[in-house]
Each structure stands twice: as C-alpha cells, then as structure tokens.
C-alpha positions in Angstrom: 9.4 2.3 -43.0 7.3 -0.6 -41.7 10.1 -1.1 -38.7 10.3 2.9 -38.8 6.4 2.5 -37.8 6.7 -0.2 -35.1 9.5 1.7 -33.3 8.1 4.9 -33.1 5.4 4.3 -30.4 8.1 3.1 -27.8 9.8 6.7 -29.1 7.1 8.5 -28.5 6.3 7.1 -24.5 10.0 7.7 -24.0 9.8 11.0 -24.8 6.4 11.6 -22.7 8.6 9.8 -19.8 11.3 12.2 -20.4 9.1 15.1 -20.8 7.1 14.1 -17.1 10.7 13.2 -15.5 11.8 16.8 -16.2 8.6 18.4 -15.3 8.6 16.4 -12.1 12.2 17.7 -11.2 10.9 21.1 -12.1 7.6 21.0 -10.0 9.7 19.4 -7.2 12.4 22.7 -7.1 9.2 24.8 -6.7 8.1 23.0 -4.0 11.4 23.5 -1.8 12.7 26.5 -3.4 8.8 28.4 -2.9 6.7 26.2 -0.7 4.7 28.9 0.5 4.0 30.5 -2.7 3.2 27.2 -4.3 0.8 26.6 -1.4 -1.1 30.1 -2.1 -1.1 29.3 -5.7 -2.7 26.2 -5.8 -5.2 27.6 -3.0 -3.7 25.8 0.1 -3.0 28.0 3.5 0.8 29.5 4.1 1.7 28.1 7.2 5.0 26.5 8.6 3.1 22.7 8.6 2.2 23.5 4.6 5.8 24.1 4.1 6.6 21.4 5.3 4.2 19.4 3.4 5.4 21.3 0.3 9.0 20.4 0.7 8.8 16.5 1.9 6.4 16.3 -1.7 9.4 18.5 -3.6 11.6 16.2 -2.2 9.8 13.2 -3.5 9.1 15.0 -6.9 12.8 15.5 -7.4 13.5 11.8 -6.6 10.9 10.0 -9.1 12.1 12.7 -12.1 16.0 11.4 -11.3 14.9 8.1 -11.5 13.1 8.3 -14.4 15.9 10.7 -16.7 18.6 8.2 -15.4 17.6 4.7 -15.0 17.2 2.2 -17.9 14.3 0.9 -17.2 12.2 3.8 -15.9 8.3 2.1 -15.5 8.8 1.5 -11.3 9.9 5.2 -11.2 6.7 6.1 -13.3 4.6 4.9 -11.1 5.8 6.2 -8.1 4.7 9.4 -9.5 1.3 7.8 -9.7 1.2 6.9 -6.2 2.4 10.6 -5.7 -0.4 12.1 -7.7 -2.6 10.3 -5.5 -0.8 11.7 -2.3 -1.4 14.7 -4.2 -5.4 14.7 -5.1 -5.3 13.2 -1.3 -4.0 16.2 0.2 -6.1 18.7 -1.7 -9.4 16.8 -0.9 -8.4 17.2 2.8 -7.2 21.1 2.1 -9.2 23.7 3.8 -11.3 25.6 1.1 -10.6 28.8 1.7 -10.1 29.2 -1.5 -12.5 27.0 -3.3 -11.7 27.9 -7.3 -7.5 27.7 -7.1 -7.9 24.4 -5.1 -10.8 23.0 -7.9 -8.4 24.4 -11.0 -5.4 23.3 -8.9 -7.2 19.0 -8.8 -8.1 19.3 -12.6 -4.7 19.7 -13.0 -3.1 17.5 -11.2 -6.1 14.5 -12.2 -4.9 15.4 -16.0 -1.1 14.9 -14.9 -2.5 12.1 -13.3 -4.1 10.3 -16.6 -0.5 11.2 -18.4 1.4 9.2 -15.9 -0.9 6.5 -15.4 -1.0 6.1 -19.5 3.3 6.0 -19.7 3.7 4.2 -16.6 1.4 1.1 -18.6 3.4 1.4 -21.7 6.8 1.6 -20.0 5.4 -1.3 -18.3 4.1 -3.4 -20.8 7.8 -2.4 -23.2 9.1 -4.1 -20.5 7.5 -7.1 -19.8 8.1 -7.7 -23.7 11.6 -7.3 -23.0 11.3 -9.8 -20.3 11.7 -8.2 -17.4 8.0 -8.8 -15.7 8.3 -4.9 -14.5 4.8 -4.6 -14.6 3.8 -8.0 -12.6 6.4 -6.7 -9.8 5.1 -3.3 -9.7 1.6 -4.6 -9.7 1.4 -6.8 -6.9 2.4 -6.8 -3.3 3.6 -10.2 -1.4 5.3 -10.3 2.4 6.2 -13.3 3.9 6.7 -13.1 7.8 7.3 -15.6 10.6 6.8 -15.8 14.5 7.0 -17.8 17.2 3.7 -18.6 19.6 3.7 -20.7 22.3 0.8 -22.8 21.9 0.5 -26.0 20.0 0.3 -26.3 16.2 -3.5 -27.8 16.8 -4.7 -25.0 18.6 -3.3 -22.4 16.1 -4.5 -24.3 12.9 -8.3 -24.4 14.5 -7.9 -20.8 15.4 -6.5 -19.9 11.6 -8.6 -22.5 10.0 -11.9 -20.1 10.6 -11.0 -17.7 8.0 -13.5 -15.5 10.0 -11.1 -14.5 12.8 -8.6 -13.4 10.5 -9.8 -9.4 10.7 -9.2 -9.7 14.3 -5.9 -9.4 13.5 -5.2 -9.0 9.7 -5.5 -5.0 10.2 -6.3 -4.3 6.5 -9.2 -6.8 6.5 -12.6 -5.9 7.0 -14.7 -8.8 7.1 -14.8 -12.6 6.2 -17.1 -14.6 5.4 -17.8 -18.4 4.9 -19.9 -18.9 2.0 -19.4 -22.9 1.8 -17.1 -25.9 2.7 -13.7 -24.6 0.3 -15.4 -21.1 -0.2 -15.4 -17.5 1.5 -16.1 -13.7 0.9 -13.2 -11.6 2.0 -13.7 -7.8 2.3 -10.3 -5.5 2.6 -9.8 -2.5 3.0 -8.3 0.0 0.6 -6.7 3.7 0.6 -8.7 6.9 0.3 -11.6 4.9 2.4 -12.5 2.7 -0.3 -12.9 -1.1 0.2 -13.0 -4.6 -2.4 -14.4 -7.8 -2.0 -13.4 -10.7 -3.6 -14.4 -14.3 -3.5 -12.1 -17.0 -2.2 -11.2 -20.5 -2.4 -9.4 -23.3 0.0 -7.0 -25.5 -2.4 -4.8 -26.7 0.1 -5.9 -27.7 3.7 -3.8 -30.0 6.0 -4.7 -30.4 9.5 -2.1 -28.4 12.1 0.4 -28.4 9.6 -0.5 -26.5 6.0 -3.8 -24.2 4.6 -3.1 -22.3 1.2 -6.0 -20.5 -0.3 -6.3 -18.2 -3.7 -9.1 -15.6 -5.2 -11.4 -17.4 -7.8 -10.7 -17.0 -11.2 -12.8 -13.8 -12.6 -12.2 -11.4 -9.2 -11.2 -8.1 -9.6 -8.7 -8.7 -6.7 -6.1 -11.0 -8.0 -4.8 -12.2 -3.9 -3.6 -15.9 -2.2 -1.7 -17.3 0.9 -0.5 -19.8 2.8 0.1 -20.3 6.3 2.7 -23.1 7.6 2.3 -24.5 11.4 5.7 -26.2 12.3 6.1 -27.5 16.0 9.7 -25.4 17.6 12.8 -27.0 18.5 12.1 -29.4 21.7 8.4 -29.7 21.2 8.3 -25.7 22.4 5.8 -24.1 20.8 5.0 -23.3 17.2 6.8 -21.7 14.8 3.8 -19.8 12.2 5.2 -19.0 8.7 2.7 -16.6 6.5 3.4 -16.0 2.9 0.9 -13.5 1.1 1.0 -12.0 -2.2 -2.6 -9.9 -3.5 -3.1 -7.6 -6.7 -5.9 -5.2 -5.6 -8.1 -3.2 -7.9 -5.8 -0.7 -10.8 -2.7 -2.8 -10.3 0.2 -1.4 -10.1 -1.8 2.2 -9.2 -3.6 0.0 -6.4 -0.5 -1.0 -5.2 1.4 2.8 -5.1 -1.8 4.0 -3.5 -1.5 2.0 -0.6 2.6 1.7 -0.2 1.6 6.1 -0.1 -1.4 6.1 1.7 -1.2 3.3 3.9 1.8 0.7 5.4 4.3 -1.0 3.6 3.0 -4.8 3.0 6.1 -6.3 5.0 5.5 -4.3 7.7 1.8 -4.5 8.3 2.6 -8.7 7.9 4.8 -8.3 10.4 2.4 -6.3 12.7 -0.9 -8.7 11.9 1.3 -11.9 13.4 2.5 -9.5 16.5 -1.2 -9.5 16.7 -1.9 -12.9 16.4 0.5 -13.8 18.6 -0.4 -12.0 21.7 -4.5 -13.2 20.7 -3.3 -17.0 20.8 -1.0 -16.5 23.9 -3.2 -14.2 25.9 -6.7 -14.1 24.5 -6.5 -10.4 23.6 -4.8 -7.9 22.1 -2.7 -5.7 24.6 -3.1 -2.1 24.6 -1.4 0.8 27.1 -3.4 3.3 28.5 -0.7 5.5 27.3 -1.3 4.3 23.6 -1.5 6.7 20.8 -4.0 4.7 18.8 -7.5 4.5 19.7 -8.4 1.1 18.4 -6.6 -2.4 19.3 -3.1 -2.8 17.8 0.0 -4.6 18.5 1.9 -3.4 21.9 5.5 -2.2 20.0 5.7 1.6 19.9 5.6 3.1 16.9 8.8 5.5 15.1 7.1 8.3 15.6 4.2 10.1 17.9 1.2 12.2 16.8 1.0 15.5 18.4 -2.6 14.9 18.8 -2.1 11.3 20.3 -3.4 10.8 23.8 -0.3 10.4 25.0 0.9 13.7 24.0 -1.9 15.3 26.0 -1.4 17.2 29.4 -2.6 15.4 32.2 -6.1 16.0 33.1 -7.3 16.6 29.4 
C-alpha cells in the first residue's frame, strides 16, 4: 500500500501530461483547420496575417503534443508548451482591442493553462532529475560557445574585454555593466517581453593577455558564468578569441524557454556578438549599411528574412 501511495503522484503527473498533450494536438488541429474562426473567437481580427499566425501556432502545438505523447521523457516538450503559452500571451497583449471582452477571456484561459503547463513541466523535470537524467538542468540553462579570429594582438583584445563596462557595446542583450570593486561588477540584461534583470558578478580568474573567467555571486537571482580565452594566431597573426557563456535567468526553465521563443537562440546571439566585437576591435566601429533593415547598431551580416516594414524595403523618397 505504501509503495502504491509513493508512485501515485508520478502517475498523476504523467496522466496530466498526457491530457495536456492531447489538448495541444486538438488545439493545434483547430488552429490549422479553422484559423479565422478561432481568431474571431478569441477577439483577434480575422485577416490573412492572423490566419498565418494561427496556422504557425497550430503546427507548434501539434509538434509539442506529439512530443509529449510519444517521447519517454516528455519534460522538454512540456517546457516547449510553456514557451508557446508565453508567446500566446504576448500575441494577445499586442492584439487590436476590437473585442476586448473576448481577448480578456482568452488571456485568462491561457494563463490558467500556463499554470498547469508549468506545474506539470516542473514535476516531470524533478522526476527526470531523480532518475539521473538532469533534464531540469539542461532545460533550465542556456549555454553557448563561440570562436572568432581578430586581426589584433592578444594584449589589445584582453585590455578591451577586461574592462567589463565595454561588454554592452557588442553583447546585444546586456544593458549595462558597472564595475563596483577590484573583482566585482553589477550586470543588467534584457529579458523577454521588455523585462530586465540584474546580478552581481565576481572575476574568478584573470591571466593577463590570456584568460578571463567570471560568475555571478552566491545568492544572485541569475546564475551566470563565462570565460574568454585569447590565443595568438598561427604565425603570430591576429588572435583567436574563444568565449564560453552559461546562464540561467529568473524563472529557470521558463525564462530560458521564453528567451528562445521571443528573442533569439543563445548560440546564434553569441556568434553575432563576437562578429560585432571583431568589427569594433579591427575598425573602431560597427559597420552598418545604408540599406540596413536595422534601426540600431548590428553586425554587418544579412538576415535570413527582411521585415516588410524595414527601411530597406521602402520605396525611394519615402
């Protein structure tokens, strides 16, 4: 009897996951088959754009549902549902309020489902961790490693990076870094949906012209750590810069999932940041084309897609 009572909570969590998986599949089918009707039902104007968005969200729901129902360890797929919930809430928040009552009702319903998704994902992650799979740790942190070759000496590059207050110049998601002591600094970063978070960090290794390592201090709301190595290039030409960054924003797995859905992939962001760093070190500025689609500084690399409202898409004379 005692054994059955101990197993019962896990059984309930798994049954909840199965129910949410079928709900995800059903909702996804509805979004693909009847996107216009569903848009009107939740208070969003029926248009070509809204139908395309609904179909895209439907495909995401079906993929998450299938993953939950078919994979032996569905925790990661549950967290993908949480990320989708956050994206749904962001869409509803930005919707034209032509039918406020329905939009508010839909928002309340999504909030309720989000609470269930978060609870179920947390329970499944804990079960995975107890089984030795470390699912929670993988889903709850973002890790990126990137390398770039810069045509400057290790001494010049180390000196620039060692002043952490320079980092927001090329790290897109950093708002500011303030030096507060010999080995202490305060960091502020941008989060999803216009949020921001701060933490204290300490330098734990500093080898002049060679290596720097840092991490958030104990008790911080954000776990963040990183290192950067500077190695002289072959034949003494230039410097190989290798950066390794790991962080867990407030909310753990929820925060990471939201960042990936609403912002950008950490690895892609790190690659872009290092390209910007290379431009700053080699030219003293960030190269920006007159036909750029971006309104702010960025690395001079064309994007995969060009937004319709970008300056580069406007007629001459506009």
